[in-house]
C-alpha positions in Angstrom: 0.0 0.0 0.0 1.4 3.4 -1.0 1.4 6.0 1.8 1.1 9.7 0.9 2.0 12.6 3.1 -1.0 14.4 4.4 -1.3 18.0 3.1 -1.0 20.6 5.8 -3.4 23.1 4.0 -6.6 22.8 2.0 -5.9 23.2 -1.7 -9.3 24.9 -2.1 -9.2 27.7 0.5 -5.7 27.4 2.0 -7.1 26.7 5.5 -5.4 24.4 7.9 -6.4 20.7 8.0 -7.3 19.1 11.3 -6.4 15.5 12.0 -9.6 13.8 13.2 -8.9 10.0 12.8 -6.0 7.7 13.5 -5.8 4.1 12.4 -3.5 1.4 13.9 -1.3 -0.2 11.1 -1.1 -3.5 13.1 -4.7 -4.2 14.2 -6.7 -1.7 12.2 -8.4 -0.1 15.3 -9.5 3.5 14.8 -9.4 6.5 17.1 -11.5 9.5 16.3 -11.1 13.0 17.8 -9.2 16.2 17.2 -5.5 15.9 17.1 -2.5 18.2 16.4 0.0 17.3 13.7 3.7 17.6 14.3 5.5 20.9 14.2 7.2 20.0 11.0 4.0 18.8 9.2 3.2 22.3 8.0 6.5 22.7 6.2 6.8 22.1 2.5 8.6 18.9 1.2 11.5 21.2 0.3 11.7 22.7 3.7 11.5 19.3 5.4 14.4 18.1 3.2 16.4 21.1 4.2 15.8 20.4 7.9 16.9 16.8 7.4 20.1 17.9 5.7 20.7 20.5 8.4 20.3 17.9 11.1 22.4 15.4 9.2 25.2 18.0 9.0 24.7 18.7 12.8 23.9 22.3 12.1 27.2 23.0 10.4 26.3 25.6 7.8 29.5 25.0 5.7 28.5 21.3 5.5 24.9 22.3 4.5 26.4 24.5 1.8 28.4 21.6 0.4 25.6 19.1 0.6 23.0 21.3 -1.1 25.4 23.2 -3.4 24.1 26.6 -2.1 25.8 29.7 -0.7 26.0 30.7 3.0 23.5 33.5 2.6 21.0 31.1 0.9 21.4 28.6 3.8 20.8 31.4 6.3 17.8 32.7 4.4 16.3 29.2 4.1 16.9 28.6 7.8 15.4 31.9 8.8 12.3 31.2 6.7 11.8 27.8 8.3 12.3 29.3 11.8 9.6 31.9 11.0 7.2 29.2 9.5 7.6 27.2 12.7 6.9 30.3 14.9 10.2 30.1 16.6 11.3 33.6 15.6 9.4 35.0 18.6 11.3 32.8 21.0 14.2 35.2 21.6 11.8 38.0 22.1 9.8 36.0 24.6 13.0 35.0 26.5 14.0 38.7 26.6 10.6 39.7 27.9 10.8 36.9 30.6 14.2 38.2 31.8 12.8 41.7 32.0 9.8 40.5 34.0 12.0 38.6 36.4 14.3 41.6 36.8 11.2 43.8 37.6 10.1 41.4 40.3 13.6 41.4 41.9 13.6 45.2 41.8 10.2 45.4 43.5 11.4 42.9 46.1 14.6 44.9 46.7 12.7 48.2 47.0 10.2 46.6 49.5 7.2 47.0 47.2 6.5 43.3 47.5 7.3 40.6 50.0 9.5 37.6 49.4 6.4 35.4 49.4 4.7 37.6 46.8 7.9 37.6 44.6 8.1 33.8 44.8 4.4 33.5 43.8 4.9 36.0 40.9 8.0 34.2 39.7 6.3 30.8 40.0 3.4 32.0 37.8 5.6 33.5 35.1 5.6 31.3 32.0 8.9 30.2 30.6 
């Protein structure tokens, strides 16, 4: 039986598909519900190939250049595009924001605006 990769988007309207059924290859049992696909499922075949090469080369951009026969700027551009498609481009911004929030909590604690218990609770509730 030939297996095809499921498309990530509807060819009619461009909307995202939702996985609603899973089937066991061994026994044929089925599970219906609403499931998320993998992070990389939304990437094009070309982008997935690039990610595989990048991982194979252990992130060494010079090796990726040689393997794919493309220049350093092209490797960086492709990598930046994939990072953006995966929604990872905001990660650094979020990390910076978290550091700033923690810094503010410690400043408030130092100035006596909040108690140690309050600071601990705030820090515990910060996501990240």
